[in-house]
C-alpha positions in Angstrom: -29.4 47.0 89.8 -25.9 47.3 91.2 -22.6 48.7 89.9 -19.8 46.2 89.8 -16.1 45.8 89.0 -15.1 43.3 86.4 -11.5 41.9 86.6 -10.1 40.0 83.6 -6.8 38.2 84.3 -4.9 35.6 82.2 -2.0 34.9 79.9 -0.7 37.1 77.2 -2.4 36.7 73.8 -5.7 35.5 75.1 -7.5 38.6 73.9 -7.9 40.1 77.3 -7.5 43.8 76.3 -9.7 43.6 73.2 -12.3 41.6 75.1 -12.3 44.0 78.0 -12.8 47.0 75.7 -15.8 45.4 74.1 -17.3 44.3 77.4 -17.0 47.8 78.8 -18.5 49.2 75.6 -21.5 46.8 75.8 -22.1 47.6 79.5 -21.3 51.3 79.1 -18.6 50.9 81.7 -15.1 52.5 81.8 -12.2 50.4 80.5 -9.0 50.7 82.4 -6.0 49.3 80.5 -3.6 48.2 83.1 -1.3 46.5 80.6 -1.0 49.7 78.7 0.1 51.5 81.9 2.9 49.0 82.5 3.9 49.1 78.8 4.0 52.9 78.9 6.4 52.7 82.0 8.5 50.2 80.1 8.7 52.5 77.0 9.8 55.4 79.2 12.5 53.2 80.9 13.8 52.0 77.5 13.9 55.5 76.1 15.8 56.8 79.1 17.9 53.7 79.7 16.7 53.3 83.2 18.8 50.7 85.2 16.2 48.3 86.7 18.8 47.3 89.3 19.0 50.8 90.7 16.0 51.4 92.9 16.7 55.1 93.4 16.9 55.7 89.6 13.7 53.7 89.1 11.9 55.7 91.7 13.0 59.0 90.2 11.9 57.8 86.7 8.5 56.9 88.1 8.1 60.4 89.5 8.6 61.8 86.0 5.9 59.6 84.4 2.4 60.7 83.8 0.0 58.3 82.2 -3.5 59.0 81.1 -6.1 57.7 78.7 -8.0 59.7 76.1 -10.9 58.6 74.0 -10.3 58.5 70.3 -13.6 59.9 68.8 -13.0 57.9 65.5 -12.4 54.5 67.0 -14.4 55.3 70.3 -11.6 53.6 72.2 -9.2 54.9 74.8 -5.6 55.6 73.7 -2.6 55.8 76.0 -0.7 59.0 76.6 2.8 59.1 78.2 3.7 62.6 79.4 1.3 64.1 76.9 2.5 61.9 73.9 0.1 59.4 72.3 2.1 56.2 72.5 -0.6 53.7 71.7 1.3 52.2 68.8 4.8 52.4 70.4 3.9 50.4 73.5 2.6 47.5 71.4 5.9 46.9 69.6 8.1 43.8 70.3 10.9 45.7 72.1 8.4 46.8 74.7 6.9 43.3 74.8 10.3 41.8 75.5 10.9 44.0 78.5 7.5 44.7 80.1 7.4 41.6 82.4 10.8 42.5 84.0 9.6 46.1 84.5 6.2 45.2 85.8 7.7 42.7 88.3 9.5 45.6 90.2 7.6 46.1 93.5 8.0 49.9 93.3 6.5 50.0 89.8 3.6 47.8 90.7 2.9 49.8 93.9 2.8 53.0 91.8 0.5 51.6 89.1 -1.8 49.8 91.6 -2.4 53.0 93.5 -3.4 54.7 90.3 -5.7 51.8 89.2 -7.5 51.7 92.5 -8.1 55.4 92.4 -9.6 55.1 88.9 -11.9 52.2 90.0 -13.1 53.6 93.3 -16.6 54.4 91.9 -17.0 50.9 90.3 -18.5 50.6 86.8 -15.1 49.6 85.5 -13.6 46.8 83.5 -9.9 46.1 83.9 -7.6 43.5 82.5 -4.2 42.4 83.5 -2.4 39.6 85.5 -3.2 40.4 89.1 -6.4 42.4 88.9 -8.6 39.9 90.7 -6.0 38.8 93.1 -4.4 42.1 94.1 -5.7 45.3 92.5 -9.4 44.6 93.0 -9.7 41.5 95.2 -13.2 42.7 96.0 -14.3 42.6 92.3 -17.8 41.2 91.9 -16.9 39.4 88.7 -13.5 37.8 88.1 -12.6 36.1 84.9 -9.4 34.1 84.1 -8.7 33.8 80.4 -6.4 31.2 78.9 -5.7 29.7 75.5 -3.3 27.3 73.7 0.2 28.9 73.3 0.4 28.5 69.6 -3.1 30.0 69.1 -2.0 33.0 71.3 1.1 33.5 69.2 -0.8 33.4 65.9 -3.2 36.0 67.3 -0.4 38.3 68.5 1.4 38.0 65.1 -1.8 39.0 63.3 -2.2 41.9 65.7 1.3 43.1 65.1 1.0 42.8 61.3 -2.2 44.9 61.4 -0.3 47.6 63.2 2.6 47.6 60.8 5.0 45.6 63.1 6.8 42.5 62.2 8.0 39.4 64.1 8.2 35.7 63.3 5.8 33.2 64.8 8.7 31.5 66.6 9.9 34.8 68.1 6.4 35.7 69.3 5.8 32.1 70.7 9.1 32.2 72.6 8.3 35.7 74.0 4.9 34.5 75.2 6.4 31.4 76.8 9.0 33.5 78.6 6.4 36.0 79.7 4.1 33.2 81.1 7.0 31.9 83.1 8.0 35.4 84.5 4.5 36.4 85.2 3.6 33.2 87.0 6.8 33.0 89.1 7.4 36.6 90.1 7.5 37.3 93.8 5.3 40.4 93.6 1.6 39.7 92.7 2.2 36.7 90.4 -0.3 35.6 87.8 -2.7 33.2 89.5 -6.3 32.1 89.1 -8.2 33.0 92.3 -10.6 30.5 93.6 -13.6 32.7 92.9 -12.5 33.4 89.3 -14.4 31.9 86.3 -12.0 30.4 83.8 -12.7 30.9 80.1 -10.6 29.1 77.5 -10.6 31.1 74.3 -8.7 28.6 72.1 -11.8 27.6 70.2 -13.9 30.7 70.8 -14.2 33.5 68.3 -14.1 37.1 69.6 -17.8 37.7 69.7 -18.4 34.5 71.7 -15.9 35.3 74.4 -17.3 38.9 74.8 -20.9 37.5 75.0 -19.9 35.0 77.7 -18.5 37.8 80.0 -21.3 40.3 79.2 -23.9 37.7 80.1 -22.2 36.8 83.4 -21.9 40.6 84.2 -25.6 41.3 83.5 -26.7 38.5 85.9 -24.8 40.3 88.7 -25.8 43.8 87.6 -29.5 43.0 87.4 -29.8 41.2 90.7 
């Protein structure tokens, strides 16, 4: 038996976060929500009207940010806290989605978050999802997954997710947002979204949720039980 790190990368709307949570639960591993961390930073920047072009202002804002996760005993899932405030619902809203790629592309932001993520994963037994987990945050991860899916399917899933949380956006707006995020994430200079050579690609277009979770859990168990 060995402890491993599981890195899930891929495009927005592929179900990375929900899948990672269930994989962690199935393996009794810790789930680290990197996307929520960047969304929390984005929410803080929006609330305080931080000028992304001013590096000193950005650095000062980052020093004022404390992000932690706390387990909700009802849902048994981690929720995101920004400076002591539960912002789990706020960070999923469209305004944050529209700005998170620009914020997360800033080198100073990524450096700060990556440092925190590596510290959280130093003892392994973690599952983390994002866009540069296998390529940059945990290049030594024993299991790397790259998730993809058809753009329209991803938009439909995101619209359903927003509706369930009380948010509202048209399918066209969400599809355009995902297309723009794909472009920004894949072309940014700092740790772009890429599939590493040792990553296993999983196309979730025609998979239901349980099927994609099972695929990853089965792959993980083969490594853990070596």
